[in-house]
Each structure stands twice: as C-alpha cells, then as structure tokens.
C-alpha positions as CSV (number, residue, x, y, z in Angstrom):
1,M,0.0,-0.1,-0.1
2,S,1.1,3.4,-1.1
3,V,0.3,6.2,1.1
4,N,1.7,9.7,0.8
5,L,1.7,12.3,3.8
6,P,0.9,15.8,2.4
7,V,3.8,17.8,4.2
8,V,3.2,20.5,2.1
9,P,-0.4,22.1,2.5
10,T,-2.9,21.9,-0.9
11,D,-4.3,24.9,-1.8
12,E,-7.5,23.6,-1.1
13,E,-6.5,22.9,2.8
14,V,-5.2,26.6,3.0
15,E,-8.8,27.8,1.6
16,I,-10.2,24.8,4.2
17,R,-8.0,26.7,6.7
18,A,-8.5,30.0,6.2
19,A,-12.5,29.9,6.2
20,V,-13.0,28.0,9.2
21,R,-10.6,31.0,11.0
22,G,-12.3,33.6,9.8
23,I,-15.9,32.1,10.8
24,C,-14.8,31.4,14.2
25,E,-13.4,35.1,14.2
26,S,-16.2,36.5,13.1
27,F,-17.9,35.4,16.2
28,G,-15.2,36.7,18.3
29,G,-13.4,33.7,18.8
30,P,-12.6,33.3,22.8
31,E,-14.8,36.4,23.5
32,Y,-18.0,33.6,22.1
33,H,-16.6,31.1,24.2
34,R,-16.6,32.9,27.3
35,R,-20.3,34.1,26.9
36,I,-21.4,31.3,26.1
37,V,-20.1,29.3,29.0
38,A,-21.4,32.1,31.2
39,A,-25.1,32.3,29.7
40,D,-24.4,28.0,30.1
41,E,-25.5,27.2,26.5
42,P,-23.7,25.0,23.9
43,P,-22.0,26.4,21.0
44,R,-25.2,26.2,18.4
45,E,-24.7,29.4,16.5
46,L,-20.8,28.7,15.8
47,W,-21.8,24.6,15.1
48,G,-24.6,25.8,12.6
49,A,-22.0,28.4,10.8
50,L,-19.4,26.0,10.5
51,A,-22.2,23.3,9.7
52,E,-23.9,25.5,6.8
53,K,-20.5,25.5,4.8
54,G,-19.7,21.9,5.0
55,Y,-16.6,22.0,7.7
56,L,-18.3,19.5,9.7
57,G,-19.2,16.6,8.0
58,I,-15.9,17.2,5.7
59,N,-14.6,13.8,6.2
60,L,-17.8,11.4,5.4
61,P,-18.6,10.4,2.3
62,E,-19.7,12.4,-0.3
63,R,-22.3,10.1,-1.5
64,Y,-24.3,10.7,1.7
65,G,-23.5,14.6,1.8
66,G,-20.2,14.8,3.2
67,G,-17.1,16.5,1.8
68,G,-15.2,13.1,1.2
69,L,-11.9,14.9,2.4
70,G,-11.2,12.2,5.4
71,M,-10.0,12.3,8.4
72,H,-7.0,14.6,7.4
73,A,-9.3,17.5,6.4
74,L,-11.2,17.1,9.7
75,Q,-8.7,17.5,11.9
76,A,-7.7,20.6,10.1
77,V,-10.8,22.1,11.0
78,G,-10.7,21.1,14.4
79,E,-7.5,22.4,15.1
80,E,-8.1,25.9,13.2
81,I,-11.5,25.8,15.3
82,S,-9.2,25.2,18.6
83,A,-6.4,27.9,17.7
84,A,-9.1,30.4,17.7
85,G,-10.1,30.4,21.0
86,C,-13.3,28.2,20.5
87,S,-14.5,25.0,22.0
88,L,-16.4,22.5,19.5
89,L,-15.7,19.5,21.6
90,L,-18.5,17.7,19.7
91,I,-16.5,17.6,16.8
92,V,-14.3,15.0,18.3
93,V,-17.6,12.9,18.8
94,S,-20.5,13.3,15.7
95,P,-18.4,13.5,13.0
96,A,-15.5,11.7,14.0
97,I,-16.4,9.0,16.1
98,V,-19.8,8.5,14.9
99,G,-19.7,9.6,11.2
100,S,-16.2,6.9,11.1
101,I,-17.8,4.2,12.7
102,L,-21.0,4.2,10.5
103,T,-19.2,4.9,7.1
104,R,-17.3,1.6,8.0
105,H,-19.7,-0.5,10.2
106,G,-23.4,0.7,9.3
107,T,-25.8,-1.1,7.5
108,E,-26.5,0.6,4.0
109,A,-30.4,1.8,5.6
110,Q,-28.0,3.2,8.3
111,R,-25.8,5.3,6.8
112,E,-28.4,6.5,4.5
113,S,-30.9,7.6,7.5
114,W,-27.5,8.8,9.7
115,L,-25.2,10.4,7.6
116,P,-26.7,13.2,5.7
117,G,-27.7,14.7,8.7
118,L,-24.4,14.2,10.5
119,A,-22.8,15.6,7.7
120,A,-24.7,18.4,7.4
121,G,-24.9,19.5,11.1
122,T,-28.1,18.6,11.6
123,T,-27.9,16.0,13.3
124,R,-25.9,15.4,16.5
125,V,-25.0,12.0,18.0
126,A,-23.1,11.8,20.9
127,F,-20.6,8.4,22.1
128,A,-20.8,6.8,25.7
129,I,-18.3,3.8,26.3
130,T,-16.6,5.0,29.6
131,E,-18.2,3.7,32.4
132,P,-17.5,4.4,36.4
133,D,-16.0,1.0,37.7
134,A,-14.8,0.3,33.6
135,G,-12.6,3.8,32.9
136,T,-10.0,3.2,29.8
137,N,-10.7,-1.1,30.3
138,S,-13.3,-1.0,27.5
139,H,-13.3,-5.2,27.9
140,N,-15.0,-5.0,31.7
141,L,-18.3,-3.1,30.3
142,A,-20.9,-3.7,32.3
143,T,-23.7,-2.0,30.7
144,T,-25.7,-4.9,29.4
145,A,-28.0,-5.7,26.1
146,T,-30.9,-8.4,26.3
147,R,-32.7,-9.3,23.5
148,N,-36.3,-9.4,24.6
149,G,-39.2,-11.4,22.4
150,N,-39.8,-9.0,19.5
151,G,-36.0,-9.0,18.4
152,S,-35.3,-5.7,20.2
153,Y,-33.2,-5.3,22.9
154,V,-33.1,-3.6,26.6
155,L,-30.5,-1.6,27.5
156,K,-29.3,-1.2,31.0
157,G,-26.2,0.3,32.9
158,T,-24.7,3.2,33.6
159,K,-21.6,5.6,31.5
160,T,-20.0,8.5,32.6
161,F,-18.0,11.2,31.1
162,I,-20.5,11.5,28.0
163,S,-19.3,14.9,26.4
164,G,-22.0,16.5,24.7
165,M,-25.7,14.9,25.6
166,E,-27.3,18.3,26.5
167,D,-27.4,18.9,22.9
168,A,-27.7,15.7,21.2
169,H,-30.0,14.0,19.3
170,A,-28.8,10.2,19.7
171,V,-25.7,8.9,21.4
172,L,-23.9,5.7,20.3
173,V,-23.5,3.3,23.2
174,I,-21.4,0.0,23.5
175,A,-23.0,-2.5,25.7
176,R,-22.3,-6.4,26.3
177,K,-25.2,-8.5,25.0
178,R,-26.3,-10.8,27.4
179,E,-26.5,-14.4,26.2
180,D,-29.5,-16.6,26.9
181,D,-27.2,-18.4,29.5
182,G,-27.0,-15.0,31.8
183,S,-22.7,-15.0,30.1
184,L,-22.2,-11.6,28.8
185,G,-20.8,-11.8,25.2
186,L,-19.7,-9.5,22.8
187,P,-20.0,-6.2,22.4
188,L,-22.6,-4.1,20.7
189,L,-22.8,-0.2,19.2
190,M,-26.8,0.7,19.5
191,L,-27.9,4.4,18.8
192,V,-30.3,5.4,21.2
193,D,-32.3,8.4,21.1
194,T,-31.7,10.8,23.9
195,D,-35.3,11.3,24.2
196,A,-35.7,7.5,24.7
197,P,-38.1,6.6,28.0
198,G,-35.6,5.2,30.6
199,L,-32.5,7.7,29.7
200,E,-31.4,9.9,32.6
201,K,-28.4,12.2,32.6
202,Q,-26.8,14.1,35.3
203,F,-24.6,16.8,35.0
204,I,-21.0,16.7,36.0
205,P,-19.3,19.6,37.0
206,V,-15.5,19.7,36.1
207,A,-13.0,21.9,36.2
208,V,-12.9,23.0,32.5
209,R,-14.7,26.0,31.4
210,A,-16.0,24.9,27.9
211,S,-19.6,24.9,26.3
212,D,-19.9,21.4,25.6
213,K,-21.0,19.4,29.2
214,Q,-19.9,15.8,30.8
215,W,-22.7,13.6,32.1
216,Q,-23.2,10.4,33.6
217,L,-26.3,8.5,31.8
218,F,-28.5,6.1,33.3
219,F,-30.2,3.3,31.4
220,D,-33.2,1.9,33.1
221,D,-34.9,-0.7,30.8
222,V,-34.0,1.4,27.5
223,V,-35.5,-0.3,24.8
224,V,-33.6,-0.2,21.3
225,P,-34.8,-1.6,18.0
226,A,-32.7,-4.4,16.6
227,D,-32.2,-2.0,13.7
228,R,-30.2,0.3,15.8
229,V,-27.5,-2.0,16.4
230,V,-24.6,-1.1,14.0
231,G,-23.3,-3.4,11.9
232,E,-24.3,-6.1,9.5
233,S,-24.0,-8.3,12.1
234,E,-23.7,-8.7,16.3
235,T,-20.0,-9.8,16.1
236,A,-19.1,-6.5,14.2
237,G,-19.6,-4.4,17.5
238,L,-16.3,-5.0,19.1
239,K,-14.3,-4.0,15.6
240,A,-16.3,-0.9,15.1
241,A,-15.8,0.1,18.3
242,F,-12.2,0.7,17.9
243,D,-12.5,2.0,14.6
244,G,-14.1,4.8,16.2
245,L,-11.3,5.2,18.3
246,N,-8.7,6.2,16.3
247,P,-10.5,9.1,15.1
248,E,-11.2,10.6,18.6
249,R,-7.3,9.9,19.2
250,I,-6.6,12.3,16.1
251,M,-9.3,14.7,17.1
252,G,-8.1,15.1,20.6
253,A,-4.8,15.8,19.4
254,A,-5.9,17.8,16.7
255,L,-7.7,20.1,19.4
256,A,-4.6,20.3,21.6
257,N,-2.8,21.3,18.5
258,G,-4.9,24.2,18.4
259,T,-4.6,25.3,21.4
260,G,-0.8,25.0,21.7
261,L,-0.7,27.4,18.7
262,R,-2.8,29.8,20.3
263,A,-1.3,29.5,23.3
264,L,2.4,30.2,21.6
265,K,1.1,33.0,19.3
266,L,-0.3,34.9,22.8
267,G,2.8,34.1,24.5
268,S,5.4,35.5,21.8
269,A,3.1,38.3,20.8
270,Y,3.9,39.4,24.7
271,A,7.1,38.5,24.5
272,N,7.8,40.7,22.0
273,E,5.9,43.8,23.9
274,R,6.7,43.6,27.1
275,K,9.8,45.8,28.3
276,V,11.3,45.4,31.9
277,W,15.0,45.7,31.8
278,N,17.2,47.8,29.4
279,D,13.9,48.8,27.3
280,A,14.7,45.5,25.4
281,P,11.7,43.4,25.2
282,I,11.5,40.8,27.6
283,G,11.4,38.5,24.8
284,S,15.0,39.2,23.6
285,H,15.8,37.0,27.0
286,Q,17.1,33.2,25.7
287,G,15.2,32.2,29.6
288,L,11.9,33.1,27.9
289,S,13.1,32.5,24.3
290,H,14.5,29.0,24.5
291,P,11.4,27.9,26.1
292,L,8.9,29.1,23.7
293,A,11.2,28.0,20.7
294,Q,11.0,24.4,22.5
295,A,7.5,24.3,22.9
296,K,7.2,25.4,19.3
297,I,9.4,22.5,18.1
298,E,7.7,19.9,19.9
299,L,4.2,21.3,19.0
300,E,5.3,21.0,15.2
301,L,6.4,17.6,15.9
302,A,2.6,16.5,17.4
303,R,1.4,18.3,14.4
304,L,3.1,16.1,12.1
305,M,2.3,12.9,14.0
306,T,-1.4,14.1,13.8
307,Q,-1.2,15.0,10.2
308,K,0.2,11.1,9.9
309,A,-2.3,9.3,12.0
310,A,-5.2,11.1,9.7
311,V,-3.9,9.9,6.4
312,L,-2.7,6.6,7.0
313,Y,-6.4,5.8,8.8
314,D,-8.3,8.0,5.4
315,A,-6.1,5.3,3.8
316,G,-7.4,2.2,5.5
317,A,-4.1,1.3,6.9
318,P,-3.1,0.3,10.7
319,A,-3.5,3.8,12.3
320,G,-3.4,2.8,16.0
321,E,0.2,3.4,16.9
322,P,0.3,6.8,14.9
323,A,-3.2,8.2,16.4
324,N,-2.2,6.8,20.0
325,M,1.4,8.5,19.7
326,A,-0.4,12.0,18.5
327,K,-2.5,12.1,20.7
328,Y,0.5,11.4,23.7
329,A,2.6,14.4,21.6
330,A,0.2,16.5,21.1
331,A,-1.3,16.8,24.5
332,E,2.2,17.1,26.0
333,A,3.0,19.9,23.9
334,A,0.1,21.8,24.5
335,I,0.5,22.1,28.0
336,R,4.2,22.7,27.7
337,C,2.7,25.7,25.4
338,V,0.1,26.8,27.5
339,D,2.3,26.7,30.6
340,Q,5.2,28.7,28.9
341,A,2.8,31.8,27.4
342,I,1.2,32.0,31.3
343,Q,5.2,31.9,32.8
344,T,5.8,34.2,30.0
345,H,3.2,36.8,31.0
346,G,4.1,36.5,34.9
347,G,1.7,37.5,36.9
348,N,-0.7,39.0,34.0
349,G,-0.6,35.2,32.8
350,F,-2.9,34.7,36.1
351,A,-5.3,37.2,34.9
352,L,-8.6,36.6,33.4
353,E,-8.3,39.1,30.5
354,Y,-5.5,37.6,29.0
355,G,-7.4,34.5,28.3
356,L,-4.4,32.0,29.2
357,T,-6.2,30.6,32.5
358,D,-9.1,29.3,30.2
359,M,-6.3,27.1,28.4
360,Y,-4.9,25.7,31.3
361,W,-7.3,23.2,32.2
362,A,-8.6,22.3,28.3
363,A,-4.8,21.8,27.6
364,R,-4.2,19.7,30.7
365,L,-7.0,17.5,30.3
366,T,-5.8,16.0,27.1
367,R,-3.1,14.1,28.8
368,T,-5.8,12.1,30.4
369,A,-8.8,12.3,28.1
370,P,-9.8,11.0,26.2
371,V,-7.3,8.2,26.9
372,S,-4.8,8.8,29.3
373,R,-1.2,9.0,28.6
374,E,-0.2,6.0,30.8
375,M,-2.4,3.9,28.9
376,I,-0.8,4.9,25.2
377,L,2.6,4.0,26.9
378,N,1.1,1.0,27.7
379,Y,0.2,0.1,23.7
380,V,3.6,1.7,22.5
381,A,5.5,-0.8,24.7
382,E,3.3,-3.8,23.7
383,H,2.4,-3.2,20.2
384,S,5.4,-0.9,19.0
385,L,8.6,-2.6,21.2
386,G,6.8,-6.0,21.7
387,L,7.5,-5.6,25.7
388,P,5.6,-7.9,27.8
389,R,2.2,-6.8,28.6
390,S,2.0,-4.8,32.5
391,Y,-1.5,-4.9,33.2
C-alpha cells in the first residue's frame, strides 16, 4: 500500500483553514466562548455556521452529503477551531467517531438514515463507552443489552463522562450482549435517542470552562430496536468500536494542537511587546525565548504525527500506533505551550483578561482524556516495542 503524507498543504487545505478561522473570528473567538459558557449555552451558532459551509461533515463520504476529504481535513478544521479560541468538543464525537463508525460498519440503511444529517451537522450524536467501574478497560463494560421477545434489545447500565449530551439528538452506546445463559458476550453498538424512555442524564461539574458539558447516563430498561444495532452482524461491535477510537485520538490531538498554537501566539506576542529591563523586549532573553522555541518544536512534531495518523486512517492502513502517538505528543506539547505562555506573561498570565487560564485546564485534560498518557505508553510498549503486557 502506497500512502503519501501531504507535508506541503494543498491550496484546498489552506482555503479550508482560512475559511474556518474566519468563521470563528467572526463570532469573536474566545469572547464568544466565554459568553456562551457564562450563559450556560452550547455553541449552537458557531456549530451552525460551520455546518452550513460543510466543514463539520468534511470527512464523510460525498455520497451521503459529506466533503469526502477524510480525517486529514477534519483534523485541520478542528485544529483551526481550537486555535481561534473556540470550543467545539462535539466535533470529536459526532462526525469523527460516530460518522467514521457508521461509514465503515453501518448497514446501508443506517448510512442512508444517519450520515446525511451528520454530514450536514443537523444531526448530532454523542458517544458512550466509559463507565464508572470500567474506565479505560473497555473489555470490562457492565452495561448490558438483552434481547427481548420481539427482537429488540433492553439496555441497562451506567455511562460516565459522556460529552455533549445537552445538544445531541442520539447517543451511540457500547454495551455487552447478555446471552441466553446469563453470560456477557461480545460488545454491541446501539444508537439510542437522547429522549428515549428510561434514559436519564446527570450533569458532572468539571474544572474545564467549556461550552460542551460532561454527563453521567443511566439506562433503565431502555428499549432499542434491532435496526439500531450498528453493523451487519452482532459480532461486528468490537471491531467497529475500536475503529471509532482512532478518529477520537486524532481529533483529540488536533484540538490540543490548536490550543498549543494559540498559546504560543499569545506568549510570543507578549514577549515581543513587554519591556522590563534595558528597554528591550523580554523575548530577547534566552530564559524566555528558548522555552518558547522548545515548545514550538514539540508542537510542530505533534502536528506532523497527527497528520500522519489521519492520512493512514483515511487510506485504511493501520493507524492505532500513530493515532496514539499523536494524541500523546499533542497533549504534552499543548500543556508545555500553555504553561510557558503563562510563565512568559508573569503575573498577567493569571489575569482573566489575558485568556490563558481558560486554556490551562483544556490543555491539561488532554493528558488524561480521551485516553490517558499511561495507557498510551502501555500500548506503545506492548504493540510497538513487543514488551510484555504490564496490566
């Protein structure tokens, strides 16, 4: 298989990035983000503006109304949104995770039913895998799906830290099939309406000041029709689930990269303007210039790995290793960029008007979610280096 990594951005990518940046800036960038967070509102206006131009379904197949440009284009969109100071976490979930899973594993009827809305941004679907007692161990899920007499399933269990439920129309849930003998079988992926009887959600307060919220979900005998089970067969669930996790890592990396870009832009601008000693800008001192330069290098390396992961995923090549590495590198780079931007600002770095404190928890979150740094290191140690499994 021959795969080319487009190191030099195409004219199309340059235009996409400029257009997305322009839309975000027209809303006021970070000012818009602060306003909707204060108003406790989801970013519907920004979502709608980007969706109207086709940027939120840019990765999905043209046959279903998408842009047909794959994850490489969607990660560029996500990076620009984040770099503009906006938050749109549902882009990681709805078009990237759910859209990718349905494209690769949905039945034709499911693709025709769901993908046009996902591509247009008019349908928003959340993703529920994490559980209170399972965490990163997706093989130990306790949420169950039991077939009833008419062929549908009854869903029972709890999910936690589920993003964007406040503005989603449906949620793609991963559950374990309960066999006739009571044992738990292979995972199933099920599309559940957010207003389905028996589904309740509870808000989880977190430190991150984001317009997209976190929720705990309770499924109390929620009935799911058989045609809402994703895949041609019940055995497709596990592969489909893991095929959705690589886009999640790629988009998580893209948002972290965007945060890093914005932090470096603010830090460098301040270092060029601020004067304290000898009427020289503080950026002329290596104590500040070198850490900013190091952060820039690490960020550009992370961006390159993110692009590589996206291109490999689009080509159908193995993308688990680069997707995990991209998410790891982007998280570490974003944290360094934001931390150094705060340090460069000195005391002003903690003043709300400079906008850096809003970025810190968003950057720090990426070290833990959607997959922790430690689990990525476990993956690389085992799968890339062939070392014994440690957990």
